[in-house]
C-alpha beads as a LAMMPS data file, in Angstrom:
LAMMPS data file: protein, C-alpha beads

210 atoms
209 bonds

1 atom types
1 bond types

-500.0 500.0 xlo xhi
-500.0 500.0 ylo yhi
-500.0 500.0 zlo zhi

Masses

1 110.0

Atoms # bond

1 1 1 -73.357 -281.636 239.324
2 1 1 -72.089 -278.160 238.523
3 1 1 -70.051 -279.422 235.571
4 1 1 -73.260 -280.580 233.861
5 1 1 -74.145 -276.906 233.357
6 1 1 -70.960 -276.272 231.375
7 1 1 -72.462 -277.772 228.213
8 1 1 -75.358 -275.360 228.521
9 1 1 -72.941 -272.463 228.969
10 1 1 -70.968 -273.529 225.892
11 1 1 -74.182 -273.731 223.869
12 1 1 -75.089 -270.180 224.919
13 1 1 -71.533 -269.030 224.108
14 1 1 -72.031 -270.130 220.514
15 1 1 -75.235 -268.117 220.384
16 1 1 -74.288 -264.955 222.261
17 1 1 -70.486 -264.885 222.586
18 1 1 -67.615 -264.313 220.201
19 1 1 -67.114 -267.422 218.059
20 1 1 -63.335 -267.312 218.461
21 1 1 -63.500 -267.478 222.255
22 1 1 -64.551 -269.949 224.942
23 1 1 -67.081 -269.405 227.689
24 1 1 -65.898 -268.893 231.258
25 1 1 -67.473 -270.879 234.075
26 1 1 -66.927 -270.289 237.797
27 1 1 -64.526 -271.126 240.609
28 1 1 -63.850 -271.196 244.319
29 1 1 -65.616 -273.069 247.093
30 1 1 -68.419 -275.075 245.512
31 1 1 -70.081 -276.330 248.692
32 1 1 -72.052 -273.692 250.628
33 1 1 -69.539 -270.814 250.508
34 1 1 -70.087 -267.887 252.846
35 1 1 -69.951 -265.416 249.938
36 1 1 -70.775 -265.800 246.248
37 1 1 -69.711 -262.975 243.910
38 1 1 -71.746 -262.537 240.701
39 1 1 -70.233 -260.355 237.975
40 1 1 -71.575 -259.503 234.506
41 1 1 -69.820 -261.461 231.733
42 1 1 -66.246 -262.349 230.743
43 1 1 -64.107 -260.651 228.087
44 1 1 -61.061 -261.619 226.055
45 1 1 -58.824 -260.067 228.728
46 1 1 -59.238 -263.371 230.584
47 1 1 -56.473 -265.671 229.349
48 1 1 -58.719 -268.707 229.833
49 1 1 -60.998 -267.587 226.986
50 1 1 -58.548 -268.662 224.279
51 1 1 -59.032 -271.963 222.484
52 1 1 -55.502 -273.158 223.301
53 1 1 -55.761 -272.619 227.069
54 1 1 -55.418 -275.993 228.796
55 1 1 -56.191 -274.819 232.334
56 1 1 -59.400 -274.121 234.264
57 1 1 -61.859 -271.605 232.831
58 1 1 -62.288 -269.443 235.930
59 1 1 -63.331 -265.765 235.945
60 1 1 -60.722 -262.976 235.786
61 1 1 -57.627 -265.097 235.030
62 1 1 -54.820 -262.953 233.623
63 1 1 -56.325 -259.676 234.876
64 1 1 -55.241 -257.404 237.718
65 1 1 -57.800 -254.821 238.861
66 1 1 -60.502 -257.109 240.240
67 1 1 -58.054 -258.834 242.564
68 1 1 -57.542 -255.499 244.345
69 1 1 -61.128 -255.850 245.528
70 1 1 -60.550 -259.285 247.033
71 1 1 -57.280 -258.175 248.588
72 1 1 -58.922 -255.133 250.198
73 1 1 -61.625 -257.435 251.557
74 1 1 -59.017 -259.748 253.119
75 1 1 -60.217 -262.517 250.827
76 1 1 -56.890 -262.961 249.036
77 1 1 -53.490 -263.525 250.636
78 1 1 -50.786 -260.885 250.296
79 1 1 -48.333 -263.185 248.501
80 1 1 -50.913 -264.232 245.901
81 1 1 -51.960 -260.625 245.348
82 1 1 -48.352 -259.504 244.908
83 1 1 -47.739 -262.223 242.331
84 1 1 -50.866 -261.226 240.403
85 1 1 -49.763 -257.588 240.243
86 1 1 -46.321 -258.582 238.911
87 1 1 -47.535 -260.987 236.250
88 1 1 -48.418 -260.082 232.688
89 1 1 -51.436 -261.771 231.156
90 1 1 -49.326 -264.295 229.247
91 1 1 -47.436 -265.233 232.434
92 1 1 -50.472 -266.862 234.016
93 1 1 -50.195 -270.649 234.028
94 1 1 -52.647 -273.412 234.796
95 1 1 -50.815 -274.032 238.066
96 1 1 -50.926 -270.389 239.153
97 1 1 -54.606 -270.079 238.183
98 1 1 -55.414 -273.048 240.388
99 1 1 -53.338 -271.543 243.173
100 1 1 -55.323 -268.281 243.023
101 1 1 -58.653 -270.063 243.153
102 1 1 -57.515 -272.394 245.917
103 1 1 -56.902 -269.220 247.899
104 1 1 -60.408 -267.982 247.036
105 1 1 -61.781 -271.353 248.148
106 1 1 -59.778 -271.171 251.383
107 1 1 -61.471 -267.823 252.072
108 1 1 -64.917 -269.441 251.777
109 1 1 -65.788 -267.682 248.505
110 1 1 -67.144 -268.544 245.056
111 1 1 -66.835 -266.361 241.929
112 1 1 -69.064 -266.492 238.854
113 1 1 -70.728 -264.354 236.160
114 1 1 -74.431 -264.140 235.415
115 1 1 -73.647 -264.518 231.700
116 1 1 -70.791 -266.799 230.728
117 1 1 -70.616 -265.643 227.093
118 1 1 -67.216 -264.122 226.371
119 1 1 -66.996 -260.935 224.295
120 1 1 -63.910 -259.426 222.666
121 1 1 -64.256 -256.314 224.816
122 1 1 -66.349 -254.866 227.633
123 1 1 -69.306 -253.951 225.417
124 1 1 -72.672 -253.623 227.109
125 1 1 -74.935 -256.639 226.725
126 1 1 -78.681 -256.389 226.293
127 1 1 -80.931 -257.584 229.084
128 1 1 -82.123 -260.415 226.849
129 1 1 -78.670 -261.991 226.862
130 1 1 -78.484 -262.044 230.647
131 1 1 -82.037 -263.340 230.871
132 1 1 -81.061 -266.240 228.608
133 1 1 -78.662 -267.363 231.355
134 1 1 -81.057 -266.863 234.249
135 1 1 -82.411 -270.417 234.374
136 1 1 -78.920 -271.933 234.376
137 1 1 -77.767 -269.361 236.922
138 1 1 -80.542 -270.364 239.311
139 1 1 -79.517 -274.005 238.907
140 1 1 -75.926 -273.008 239.668
141 1 1 -76.954 -271.240 242.881
142 1 1 -79.077 -274.204 243.966
143 1 1 -76.089 -276.508 243.482
144 1 1 -73.594 -274.219 245.233
145 1 1 -75.969 -273.102 248.024
146 1 1 -74.066 -269.962 249.051
147 1 1 -74.937 -268.282 252.344
148 1 1 -74.964 -264.812 250.773
149 1 1 -74.913 -263.772 247.117
150 1 1 -73.391 -260.443 246.061
151 1 1 -74.630 -259.007 242.757
152 1 1 -72.481 -256.391 241.038
153 1 1 -74.159 -253.464 239.324
154 1 1 -77.671 -252.310 238.434
155 1 1 -78.206 -254.535 235.401
156 1 1 -77.199 -257.868 236.937
157 1 1 -79.049 -257.029 240.151
158 1 1 -82.244 -256.077 238.323
159 1 1 -82.301 -259.230 236.212
160 1 1 -81.537 -261.671 239.022
161 1 1 -83.931 -260.039 241.485
162 1 1 -86.665 -259.448 238.923
163 1 1 -87.165 -255.780 239.768
164 1 1 -85.608 -252.444 238.870
165 1 1 -82.565 -251.962 241.082
166 1 1 -80.393 -248.890 241.617
167 1 1 -77.425 -249.863 243.754
168 1 1 -77.201 -246.364 245.236
169 1 1 -80.685 -246.814 246.715
170 1 1 -80.314 -250.337 248.142
171 1 1 -76.855 -250.384 249.710
172 1 1 -76.586 -253.050 252.463
173 1 1 -80.211 -254.080 251.888
174 1 1 -81.017 -257.797 252.005
175 1 1 -83.183 -259.345 249.278
176 1 1 -84.641 -262.815 249.704
177 1 1 -85.524 -264.665 246.514
178 1 1 -85.679 -268.339 245.541
179 1 1 -84.474 -269.343 249.020
180 1 1 -81.293 -267.278 248.658
181 1 1 -80.033 -264.113 250.344
182 1 1 -78.919 -261.403 247.898
183 1 1 -77.189 -258.028 248.142
184 1 1 -76.560 -255.487 245.403
185 1 1 -73.239 -253.595 245.323
186 1 1 -71.429 -251.205 243.019
187 1 1 -69.512 -252.698 240.089
188 1 1 -65.870 -252.088 241.082
189 1 1 -63.824 -252.353 237.859
190 1 1 -63.711 -250.797 234.395
191 1 1 -65.886 -247.675 234.362
192 1 1 -66.854 -248.521 237.928
193 1 1 -63.311 -248.381 239.308
194 1 1 -64.171 -245.132 241.136
195 1 1 -66.797 -247.076 243.094
196 1 1 -64.263 -249.582 244.432
197 1 1 -64.255 -248.090 247.955
198 1 1 -68.061 -248.127 248.141
199 1 1 -68.094 -251.765 247.029
200 1 1 -65.471 -252.629 249.643
201 1 1 -67.441 -250.832 252.378
202 1 1 -70.682 -252.646 251.554
203 1 1 -69.118 -256.084 251.135
204 1 1 -67.237 -255.746 254.431
205 1 1 -70.608 -255.042 256.056
206 1 1 -72.162 -258.111 254.390
207 1 1 -69.129 -260.225 255.234
208 1 1 -69.488 -259.489 258.947
209 1 1 -73.188 -260.363 259.167
210 1 1 -74.041 -263.348 261.359

Bonds

1 1 1 2
2 1 2 3
3 1 3 4
4 1 4 5
5 1 5 6
6 1 6 7
7 1 7 8
8 1 8 9
9 1 9 10
10 1 10 11
11 1 11 12
12 1 12 13
13 1 13 14
14 1 14 15
15 1 15 16
16 1 16 17
17 1 17 18
18 1 18 19
19 1 19 20
20 1 20 21
21 1 21 22
22 1 22 23
23 1 23 24
24 1 24 25
25 1 25 26
26 1 26 27
27 1 27 28
28 1 28 29
29 1 29 30
30 1 30 31
31 1 31 32
32 1 32 33
33 1 33 34
34 1 34 35
35 1 35 36
36 1 36 37
37 1 37 38
38 1 38 39
39 1 39 40
40 1 40 41
41 1 41 42
42 1 42 43
43 1 43 44
44 1 44 45
45 1 45 46
46 1 46 47
47 1 47 48
48 1 48 49
49 1 49 50
50 1 50 51
51 1 51 52
52 1 52 53
53 1 53 54
54 1 54 55
55 1 55 56
56 1 56 57
57 1 57 58
58 1 58 59
59 1 59 60
60 1 60 61
61 1 61 62
62 1 62 63
63 1 63 64
64 1 64 65
65 1 65 66
66 1 66 67
67 1 67 68
68 1 68 69
69 1 69 70
70 1 70 71
71 1 71 72
72 1 72 73
73 1 73 74
74 1 74 75
75 1 75 76
76 1 76 77
77 1 77 78
78 1 78 79
79 1 79 80
80 1 80 81
81 1 81 82
82 1 82 83
83 1 83 84
84 1 84 85
85 1 85 86
86 1 86 87
87 1 87 88
88 1 88 89
89 1 89 90
90 1 90 91
91 1 91 92
92 1 92 93
93 1 93 94
94 1 94 95
95 1 95 96
96 1 96 97
97 1 97 98
98 1 98 99
99 1 99 100
100 1 100 101
101 1 101 102
102 1 102 103
103 1 103 104
104 1 104 105
105 1 105 106
106 1 106 107
107 1 107 108
108 1 108 109
109 1 109 110
110 1 110 111
111 1 111 112
112 1 112 113
113 1 113 114
114 1 114 115
115 1 115 116
116 1 116 117
117 1 117 118
118 1 118 119
119 1 119 120
120 1 120 121
121 1 121 122
122 1 122 123
123 1 123 124
124 1 124 125
125 1 125 126
126 1 126 127
127 1 127 128
128 1 128 129
129 1 129 130
130 1 130 131
131 1 131 132
132 1 132 133
133 1 133 134
134 1 134 135
135 1 135 136
136 1 136 137
137 1 137 138
138 1 138 139
139 1 139 140
140 1 140 141
141 1 141 142
142 1 142 143
143 1 143 144
144 1 144 145
145 1 145 146
146 1 146 147
147 1 147 148
148 1 148 149
149 1 149 150
150 1 150 151
151 1 151 152
152 1 152 153
153 1 153 154
154 1 154 155
155 1 155 156
156 1 156 157
157 1 157 158
158 1 158 159
159 1 159 160
160 1 160 161
161 1 161 162
162 1 162 163
163 1 163 164
164 1 164 165
165 1 165 166
166 1 166 167
167 1 167 168
168 1 168 169
169 1 169 170
170 1 170 171
171 1 171 172
172 1 172 173
173 1 173 174
174 1 174 175
175 1 175 176
176 1 176 177
177 1 177 178
178 1 178 179
179 1 179 180
180 1 180 181
181 1 181 182
182 1 182 183
183 1 183 184
184 1 184 185
185 1 185 186
186 1 186 187
187 1 187 188
188 1 188 189
189 1 189 190
190 1 190 191
191 1 191 192
192 1 192 193
193 1 193 194
194 1 194 195
195 1 195 196
196 1 196 197
197 1 197 198
198 1 198 199
199 1 199 200
200 1 200 201
201 1 201 202
202 1 202 203
203 1 203 204
204 1 204 205
205 1 205 206
206 1 206 207
207 1 207 208
208 1 208 209
209 1 209 210
């Protein structure tokens, strides 16, 4: 069961994350989704990281920019996207969070982070932190069994694939590892916001593969 990994994630949060915040898990279609999106690690910008949040602890709740990616990929309905862009962080509710991720599920997608340890800000994490999550991440992928796994950025791609990866050199290239099919794409938010169009182009290509 996927939920059995949550205790492991919480244990790693206490070791590597900010003590005032909660770890973030994953969300979307949990049974063989067509696409699985793997980001880096959560930050306090996610409303679900607070101790008093009583809703699901899904990635990117209360944020705006990342949902532009899913909207541009036709993986998020217009009405949901419009609501996200209008809402302030504190306006997100448990009900709306579930509504967003039901829409992600309906689009045959699953969203997670390699590391679940929440930081106050978007500080860079050392490779060792991500590697500490690798065993649990592999278990997560074996439970979910996605058809294709999309890794965002050089660091996450390198750690998961076990080799030095430069996204610019491996665009649209398939990697097969541990009985899974992986692709490495540009990180599309934060400092990588200028790479959004490249990420969209590559994911659209992956999305249309047979």
